[in-house]
KOLTI-753628 format. One line per 3 residues: number of its first residue (from 1); their letters; for each residue x, y, z of C-alpha. Coordinates in nm, 3 decimals. Layout:
NUM) A) X Y Z | ...;
***
This chain:
1) MSA) 8.859 3.865 -4.005 | 8.897 3.714 -4.352 | 8.680 3.802 -4.651;
4) RNK) 8.551 3.444 -4.649 | 8.418 3.478 -4.295 | 8.258 3.815 -4.370;
7) SAF) 8.045 3.667 -4.657 | 7.917 3.368 -4.458 | 7.556 3.352 -4.329;
10) TLM) 7.500 3.328 -3.958 | 7.260 3.067 -3.820 | 7.010 3.341 -3.739;
13) ELL) 7.022 3.476 -4.095 | 6.966 3.127 -4.237 | 6.666 3.075 -4.011;
16) VVI) 6.520 3.410 -4.119 | 6.564 3.323 -4.489 | 6.408 2.979 -4.439;
19) SII) 6.117 3.134 -4.251 | 6.057 3.386 -4.530 | 6.063 3.112 -4.795;
22) ALL) 5.821 2.900 -4.591 | 5.589 3.199 -4.552 | 5.594 3.273 -4.925;
25) LSI) 5.519 2.907 -5.006 | 5.226 2.905 -4.763 | 5.088 3.216 -4.934;
28) MTP) 5.147 3.096 -5.290 | 5.039 2.731 -5.257 | 4.661 2.796 -5.234;
31) SLR) 4.683 3.033 -5.531 | 4.879 2.780 -5.734 | 4.633 2.506 -5.640;
34) KAR) 4.341 2.728 -5.740 | 4.507 2.819 -6.070 | 4.572 2.450 -6.143;
37) EQG) 4.209 2.361 -6.073 | 4.087 2.646 -6.295 | 4.303 2.507 -6.573;
40) KRA) 4.146 2.164 -6.526 | 3.801 2.318 -6.534 | 3.885 2.488 -6.863;
43) VCM) 3.983 2.150 -7.009 | 3.660 2.004 -6.872 | 3.455 2.279 -7.040;
46) ANL) 3.631 2.206 -7.368 | 3.551 1.836 -7.323 | 3.183 1.911 -7.268;
49) HAI) 3.171 2.132 -7.577 | 3.332 1.850 -7.777 | 3.072 1.605 -7.643;
52) GMA) 2.796 1.849 -7.743 | 2.938 1.873 -8.094 | 2.965 1.493 -8.113;
55) LHV) 2.598 1.461 -8.017 | 2.515 1.693 -8.305 | 2.720 1.481 -8.547;
58) YAV) 2.543 1.169 -8.420 | 2.202 1.330 -8.463 | 2.277 1.441 -8.820;
61) GND) 2.324 1.079 -8.920 | 2.020 0.955 -8.724 | 1.725 1.169 -8.836;
64) DEL) 1.805 1.430 -8.568 | 1.747 1.174 -8.290 | 1.954 1.190 -7.972;
67) VAS) 2.172 0.909 -7.846 | 1.958 0.645 -7.677 | 1.951 0.619 -7.298;
70) DSR) 1.980 0.246 -7.251 | 2.161 0.207 -6.919 | 2.025 0.306 -6.580;
73) VSW) 2.367 0.433 -6.470 | 2.388 0.757 -6.665 | 2.767 0.800 -6.654;
76) EAW) 2.834 0.453 -6.796 | 2.964 0.427 -7.151 | 2.982 0.047 -7.145;
79) GEV) 2.744 -0.155 -6.934 | 2.438 -0.371 -6.908 | 2.157 -0.278 -7.144;
82) SQP) 1.825 -0.184 -6.983 | 1.483 -0.168 -7.144 | 1.252 0.045 -6.929;
85) AGC) 0.897 0.125 -7.035 | 0.885 0.435 -7.251 | 1.242 0.412 -7.380;
88) ATP) 1.256 0.579 -7.719 | 1.486 0.322 -7.877 | 1.406 -0.041 -7.789;
91) TTP) 1.719 -0.242 -7.719 | 1.798 -0.606 -7.676 | 1.751 -0.692 -7.306;
94) GGF) 2.063 -0.812 -7.130 | 2.415 -0.821 -7.260 | 2.695 -0.569 -7.221;
97) RQV) 2.785 -0.314 -7.486 | 2.826 0.061 -7.541 | 2.544 0.257 -7.376;
100) NLG) 2.447 0.624 -7.326 | 2.740 0.845 -7.440 | 2.925 0.525 -7.530;
103) HLM) 2.725 0.522 -7.854 | 2.955 0.802 -7.971 | 3.248 0.559 -7.954;
106) ATT) 3.353 0.236 -8.123 | 3.068 0.162 -8.364 | 3.020 0.523 -8.476;
109) DII) 3.380 0.636 -8.428 | 3.262 0.994 -8.371 | 3.471 0.995 -8.053;
112) PLP) 3.767 0.753 -8.061 | 3.845 0.510 -7.782 | 4.110 0.631 -7.536;
115) SGK) 4.461 0.575 -7.664 | 4.664 0.835 -7.477 | 4.674 1.040 -7.160;
118) DHV) 4.394 1.282 -7.253 | 4.043 1.209 -7.379 | 3.726 1.417 -7.399;
121) FFC) 3.533 1.170 -7.181 | 3.757 1.226 -6.878 | 3.775 1.540 -6.667;
124) PSG) 4.131 1.606 -6.538 | 3.985 1.649 -6.188 | 3.773 1.334 -6.205;
127) KAP) 3.832 1.027 -5.990 | 3.690 0.676 -5.986 | 3.499 0.563 -5.673;
130) NGG) 3.806 0.367 -5.561 | 4.020 0.682 -5.583 | 4.194 0.580 -5.904;
133) RTR) 4.198 0.766 -6.235 | 3.871 0.743 -6.425 | 4.043 0.671 -6.756;
136) DEF) 4.248 0.384 -6.613 | 3.937 0.222 -6.465 | 3.751 0.277 -6.793;
139) EKQ) 4.015 0.092 -6.994 | 3.997 -0.205 -6.757 | 3.621 -0.240 -6.809;
142) WGR) 3.545 -0.135 -7.168 | 3.451 -0.436 -7.381 | 3.444 -0.679 -7.088;
145) NRG) 3.149 -0.908 -7.035 | 2.977 -0.789 -6.716 | 3.208 -0.488 -6.715;
148) HAA) 3.084 -0.140 -6.627 | 3.298 0.136 -6.782 | 3.222 0.488 -6.660;
151) TSY) 3.323 0.832 -6.786 | 3.351 1.166 -6.604 | 3.031 1.289 -6.768;
154) MYN) 2.670 1.210 -6.693 | 2.428 1.184 -6.983 | 2.076 1.319 -6.942;
157) DSL) 1.905 0.981 -6.958 | 1.577 1.129 -6.831 | 1.489 1.253 -7.180;
160) DGI) 1.366 0.916 -7.307 | 1.238 0.771 -6.982 | 1.530 0.604 -6.802;
163) DDY) 1.525 0.823 -6.493 | 1.281 0.616 -6.289 | 1.574 0.460 -6.106;
166) VQA) 1.719 0.583 -5.776 | 2.099 0.575 -5.794 | 2.274 0.509 -5.462;
169) GDT) 2.498 0.789 -5.342 | 2.784 0.554 -5.257 | 2.869 0.450 -5.612;
172) AVL) 2.968 0.773 -5.782 | 3.205 1.068 -5.761 | 3.198 1.443 -5.823;
175) SHV) 3.464 1.612 -6.036 | 3.446 1.963 -5.890 | 3.332 2.080 -5.547;
178) DVV) 3.214 2.436 -5.610 | 3.118 2.420 -5.977 | 2.905 2.192 -6.194;
181) QYV) 2.978 2.224 -6.565 | 2.735 2.115 -6.835 | 2.658 2.132 -7.207;
184) LGD) 2.324 2.238 -7.358 | 2.155 2.097 -7.665 | 2.304 2.377 -7.875;
187) ASA) 2.653 2.245 -7.781 | 2.737 2.548 -7.563 | 2.915 2.470 -7.234;
190) HSF) 2.829 2.651 -6.909 | 2.915 2.656 -6.538 | 2.671 2.629 -6.245;
193) NNR) 2.768 2.764 -5.902 | 2.726 2.474 -5.660 | 2.670 2.695 -5.359;
196) PLI) 2.549 2.571 -5.017 | 2.169 2.569 -4.980 | 1.943 2.461 -4.696;
199) YDT) 1.792 2.128 -4.799 | 1.731 2.031 -4.437 | 1.694 2.294 -4.165;
202) SFG) 1.840 2.066 -3.898 | 2.171 2.050 -4.084 | 2.206 2.398 -4.231;
205) PER) 2.354 2.492 -4.572 | 2.487 2.201 -4.782 | 2.617 2.161 -5.135;
208) LQE) 2.470 1.908 -5.376 | 2.730 1.642 -5.301 | 2.701 1.692 -4.924;
211) VSA) 2.327 1.647 -4.906 | 2.344 1.351 -5.146 | 2.613 1.186 -4.934;
214) RYG) 2.409 1.230 -4.618 | 2.087 1.093 -4.771 | 2.269 0.818 -4.962;
217) VCF) 2.102 0.891 -5.296 | 2.201 1.087 -5.605 | 1.962 1.351 -5.733;
220) PNA) 1.789 1.214 -6.046 | 1.879 1.347 -6.389 | 1.525 1.468 -6.450;
223) LLH) 1.577 1.718 -6.166 | 1.950 1.783 -6.180 | 1.973 1.865 -6.550;
226) KWL) 1.658 2.075 -6.522 | 1.821 2.279 -6.244 | 2.142 2.319 -6.442;
229) AKE) 1.956 2.451 -6.746 | 1.759 2.692 -6.524 | 2.076 2.778 -6.326;
232) NVD) 1.878 2.735 -6.007 | 1.806 2.447 -5.768 | 1.432 2.414 -5.705;
235) MHE) 1.428 2.349 -5.330 | 1.067 2.228 -5.331 | 1.152 1.961 -5.589;
238) ARQ) 1.473 1.871 -5.404 | 1.296 1.820 -5.070 | 1.011 1.633 -5.235;
241) FLS) 1.258 1.387 -5.386 | 1.463 1.349 -5.066 | 1.151 1.284 -4.857;
244) DPT) 1.070 0.972 -5.064 | 1.322 0.886 -5.340 | 1.160 0.551 -5.422;
247) GWA) 0.815 0.703 -5.435 | 0.940 0.983 -5.659 | 1.086 0.725 -5.898;
250) SNY) 0.768 0.520 -5.914 | 0.563 0.832 -5.992 | 0.804 0.970 -6.249;
253) QQR) 0.629 1.030 -6.580 | 0.835 0.863 -6.848 | 0.851 0.991 -7.201;
256) SGA) 0.781 0.779 -7.505 | 0.897 0.824 -7.860 | 1.223 0.956 -8.001;
259) ITL) 1.380 1.274 -7.865 | 1.513 1.500 -8.138 | 1.799 1.742 -8.097;
262) ANV) 1.594 2.025 -8.244 | 1.354 2.000 -7.951 | 1.616 2.039 -7.678;
265) PNV) 1.838 2.340 -7.763 | 1.819 2.477 -7.408 | 1.821 2.143 -7.224;
268) ALA) 2.130 2.021 -7.037 | 2.242 1.703 -7.215 | 2.555 1.612 -7.017;
271) SDV) 2.736 1.736 -6.708 | 3.049 1.668 -6.506 | 2.850 1.580 -6.195;
274) VGV) 2.794 1.209 -6.144 | 2.661 1.217 -5.792 | 2.865 1.146 -5.480;
277) WGG) 2.999 0.843 -5.300 | 2.993 0.748 -4.935 | 2.635 0.793 -4.816;
280) KAP) 2.378 0.676 -4.562 | 2.026 0.539 -4.576 | 1.766 0.792 -4.695;
283) NPP) 1.638 1.020 -4.419 | 1.351 1.269 -4.485 | 1.436 1.640 -4.448;
286) SG) 1.298 1.814 -4.140 | 1.212 2.141 -4.307;
***
């Protein structure tokens, strides 16, 4: 037998090698996917810290007052201006312009408009409701009359009385499944473990996005950001809201007057949760 024939692989040997490679890939792929997602979460945390710092810069130039909440959709940065009772900063009704966190862009130039692949307003894991990239959809809508440009981050618009509005659960997305990341008034970024809890005994444990999808409504900022800051979901408040979302909204006590940054050091100001999409009509919990 020649030396060439001695060094050749047999069919059985090739199959064994291929099987080993396939096994290694099956073992490594989940770990690689997890490592990639952790990297994206780290970028997201850095984004939230940058947003917190930008809110501080804004407040310094505005008598310590927070950015106004002037759109009912809290993750919009360009949209239709609202003027609910109790809003700290009266705005011109109607018209489309920068709103909520959008006030940090364009006119103030604290945060520049997107010009490249990366931007602090967009989580690497975030998606638009249509499945596209959030930044791409943002650039199509920013500055357009009747355009609604959304970011990956939800502003705490409950602080000056916007959160009397029930947001449908079929118009938003969630960046991360197991973790909600947020920034406090002192500009520090934190992570909240979005673990399954029993909101409804007939369905068993569910995460925030799962229960919101089933009920068809997003949890309001007044509750969600409160839970993030406390690092604990208040199940009584959650069930009370889910039993009658519209009633909860009508009874919500709105604030009046300006909200200053000095008064909210331990309050969650923005988070990477913007609700869920794909829901059903509200259905009261059974337990």
